[in-house]
N, C-alpha and C positions, 0 to 999 in steps of 0.2 A: 815259249809263251808268246801269244799274239795279242794285239790290241788294235782297236780301230783308231783312225785319225781323230775322231770325236773324243774317245777315251783319253788319248794322249793330250789333246787340247785342254780337256777338263782338268787333267792332272797338272799340266803346266799352269793353269789358272789359279792353282792353290798358292802360287808364289805371288805375293803382293808386289805391285810395281807403282811407280809414280807415273804421271801422265805429262807428256810434253807435246808442244806444237812445234813442228819443224817449219821455219819460215825461210824464204829465199826469194830471189828474183833473177831469172836467166837474163843474159844480155839482151835478148830479143823477146822480152815477155813481161808479163805483169807480176806483181808480188803475190806469193801464194803462201798458204799454211796448210799443214796436214798433221792430224793428231796421231801420235804413236805412244806405245808404252814399252818399246824395245831398247831404250836408252841404257848405256852402261859406261862406267869409267874404264879406261884401259891403262893409262900410264900418267904418272905425275911429272916425269922428266924424260922426254918431252911431254907436254900436256896433251894427251890423246883421249878421245871418247869414241864410242861407236853406237850405232843403231842399225836396225835391219829393215829393209824395204821388200815387200812381197813382189815377186816377179810379174804378177798380173795386176799390180796396182795401177789405177788410172793416173797416178803421178810418176810412174816409172820413167817415161820419156822426158818429163820435166826435170827429174833429178839427173838423168843422163846428160842434160844440157847445162847443168848448174853445179859447179864445183865448190861454191861457197854458200853456206846456209847457217842458220842459227837454231839452236836447241833452246826452247823456252819452257822451263819447268813450271807447271801450273800450280797455283795456290788452291787450297781446299775450297775456297769460295768461287772458283772459276770453272765449275762443271759445265756451264753453258758454253764456254769457249771450246772445251773438249768436244762437246756434241756438235758444235757449229762446224769445226774443221775435220770432223770424222765422216761427213756426208760425202759419198762418192759423187764426183763431178762438181762439187761446190767448194773449191779450194782457194778461190780468189780472196785475198785479204781485204777485209773491210777497212777503209781508211782510218776509222777510230781505233783499230786494234793494233796498229804498228807505227813505228817511226824508224829513222835510220839509226843503226848502232854506231859504235866507235869506228868500225871499219866500213860503214856504209851498207852493211847487210841489214835487211829489214828485221827488226826485233819487236817483240811485244813488251812495251815498257812497264806494264803493271804485273808481270809475272814474278814468281819467287826468285828465279835466276835465269839469265840468258847467257848462252855460250855462243860466240861468233866463231865459226869454224871454216877451215879449208880442207877439202877432202885430200887425204893422203893415199888411200888405196881402197879398192873394192874387192870383195871376195865373194864370188858366186858360191852359194851353199844351199843345196836343196831347192826349195821353192822360194827362197829369199836371196837377196844380195846383202852382205854385211858392209856397211860404209864406215870406215875408220877415218877420223878427221883430227887435225891439229887445232887446238883452241887458240885463236888469235887474240881474243878479248873476251871479257866476261863482266857481267854486272850482277852482283848479289844484293838484292834490294831490301829484304827484311827477313824476319825470322818467323813468318807465318807458317802454318802447317801446309804440307804439300797435298795435292789432290792424289788420292790413292785408289787403285783399282785391284780387286781380288775376287776370284770365283765368279766372274762375269758381271760384277757390279761395283759401283763406287763404294768406298769404305772410309771410315775415319780412324785416325790414330787415337789410341787411348792416352790420356794425360799421364 
C-alpha cells in the first residue's frame, strides 16, 4: 500500500492536539516565540516533555543555540497568539506577550500552563528533530479550555 505525504499529513491531522508557543532567548539574541502542536509528555519522574522541530524551520538555528526554553499551552481564547507566532520569519516576542519565568526563561504569563525546560537530548528523526527536555519549573494558571487544532482548523471541546 502506498500513500502520498499529503494523505499521510491529512490522516495525522485527524488527531486533535493542543497548541503551544515555545519561547526562549539565546545568550546572544532576542526573546522569541514559535507556535507548535507537537508537544507531548514523556515521564513524570523525572519530569520530561518533548516536542519536534522541522529540520528546515526558520527557527532551527535559533533552537540549536538555545538549550533552555518554555512550552506555553494556549487557552481557547488565544488563537491570535497562535497565529502571530506561526508566521515564518516573525518570531520576535512582543514585549506585552512575555515576562521572566521562575528560572529566567521568557514565558507567556497569561497562558493555560507554562513549562520552563532544559534540553536533555535531541533525536534526529526523518524531517524533524525530537527535543526532549526536563521541566525545571511550571505555572498552572487556571482551568480554562485549551486551544485545540484538528483536521487543519481550530476546534472547541464539547462541554
